[in-house]
C-alpha positions in Angstrom: -0.1 0.3 0.0 1.4 3.7 -1.0 2.1 5.8 1.9 0.1 9.2 1.4 2.3 12.1 1.7 2.2 15.7 1.9 4.5 17.8 -0.3 4.7 21.3 -0.4 6.5 24.7 -1.7 10.0 23.0 -1.5 9.1 20.3 -3.8 7.5 22.2 -6.4 10.6 24.5 -6.4 12.7 21.9 -6.6 11.1 20.4 -9.7 13.5 23.2 -11.2 16.5 21.3 -12.9 18.7 24.2 -11.3 17.4 23.8 -7.6 19.6 22.4 -5.3 17.1 19.9 -4.1 16.3 18.5 -7.6 17.5 14.9 -7.5 15.2 14.9 -4.2 12.3 15.8 -5.8 12.8 13.5 -8.8 13.6 10.9 -6.1 9.8 11.8 -4.9 8.4 11.2 -8.3 10.5 8.1 -8.9 9.1 6.6 -5.5 5.4 7.7 -6.6 5.7 6.3 -10.0 6.5 2.9 -8.4 3.6 3.3 -6.0 5.1 3.7 -3.1 4.1 7.0 -2.1 0.9 8.6 -3.0 1.7 12.0 -3.3 -0.4 15.0 -2.1 0.0 18.5 -2.7 -0.8 21.2 0.1 -3.2 23.5 -1.3 -1.3 26.2 -0.2 1.8 25.6 -2.4 1.0 27.2 -5.4 -0.1 30.1 -4.1 3.3 30.2 -2.1 5.2 29.4 -5.0 3.5 32.0 -7.0 4.3 35.0 -4.5 7.8 33.8 -4.5 8.2 33.9 -7.9 6.4 37.4 -8.5 8.4 38.4 -5.4 11.4 37.4 -7.5 10.2 39.6 -10.1 8.6 37.2 -12.7 5.3 38.6 -14.5 1.9 36.9 -14.4 2.9 35.3 -18.1 5.9 34.0 -16.5 4.6 32.5 -13.4 1.9 31.1 -15.6 4.2 29.1 -17.4 6.5 28.0 -14.6 3.0 26.7 -13.1 2.1 24.5 -15.8 5.6 23.5 -16.3 5.5 22.3 -13.1 2.1 20.3 -13.2 3.8 18.5 -16.9 6.7 17.8 -14.7 4.9 16.1 -11.9 2.3 14.4 -14.4 4.8 12.4 -16.5 5.4 10.4 -13.1 2.0 10.9 -11.3 -1.2 11.9 -10.8 -1.1 13.9 -7.3 -4.0 15.0 -5.0 -4.4 18.6 -4.4 -6.3 18.7 -0.9 -9.0 21.4 -0.4 -8.3 24.1 1.8 -11.3 24.5 4.4 -12.1 26.8 7.3 -11.2 23.9 9.5 -7.4 23.9 8.3 -7.3 27.3 8.3 -8.3 27.6 12.3 -6.2 24.6 12.8 -3.2 26.4 11.0 -4.0 29.7 13.4 -3.9 27.4 16.5 -0.6 26.1 15.6 1.0 29.8 15.3 0.0 30.4 18.6 1.5 27.6 19.9 4.8 27.3 17.7 6.0 31.1 17.3 8.9 29.9 14.6 6.2 28.6 12.3 5.1 31.2 9.3 2.0 31.9 7.9 1.9 29.1 4.8 4.0 26.8 7.1 1.1 26.4 9.6 -1.4 26.0 6.6 0.9 23.1 5.5 1.3 21.6 8.6 -2.3 22.0 9.3 -3.3 19.9 5.9 -0.6 17.2 6.8 -1.9 16.7 10.5 -6.0 16.7 9.8 -5.6 14.8 6.5 -3.4 12.1 8.7 -0.7 12.7 5.9 3.3 11.9 6.1 4.9 15.5 5.7 7.6 14.6 3.3 8.9 18.1 2.6 12.2 20.4 3.3 11.0 22.0 6.2 12.2 20.9 9.2 10.1 23.2 11.1 7.0 21.9 9.5 8.1 18.5 10.3 8.8 19.1 14.2 5.3 20.5 14.6 3.7 17.8 11.9 5.7 15.0 14.2 5.1 16.6 18.0 0.6 17.6 17.0 0.6 13.5 16.6 
């Protein structure tokens, strides 16, 4: 049975062949292709990636192109599940931020999605990983 996991912004950015974590992202995709992992993408991750790209000076057309390329790259290996973002997720994310001062806004959403949906957090952020493990 495939392990259900949550990936987020770090994974999406690592799809870029120039990213230092690209090999890690390819390994995750290969494991999904082999049926070892069922990949889920945090609903906040595409928004966060878009904001990061915008902050790096990219225009909307370029951002749209990058997001399409990410989707195409993932689809070569697997069809990920995109989890919904509910008021319950957001309220729990707020509770997490209140308890963990080092948790950012987006990271709290990623953690909440992983915890509420009982997913293994497999992305790169050690703070999110710690929170998810502690809350279980």
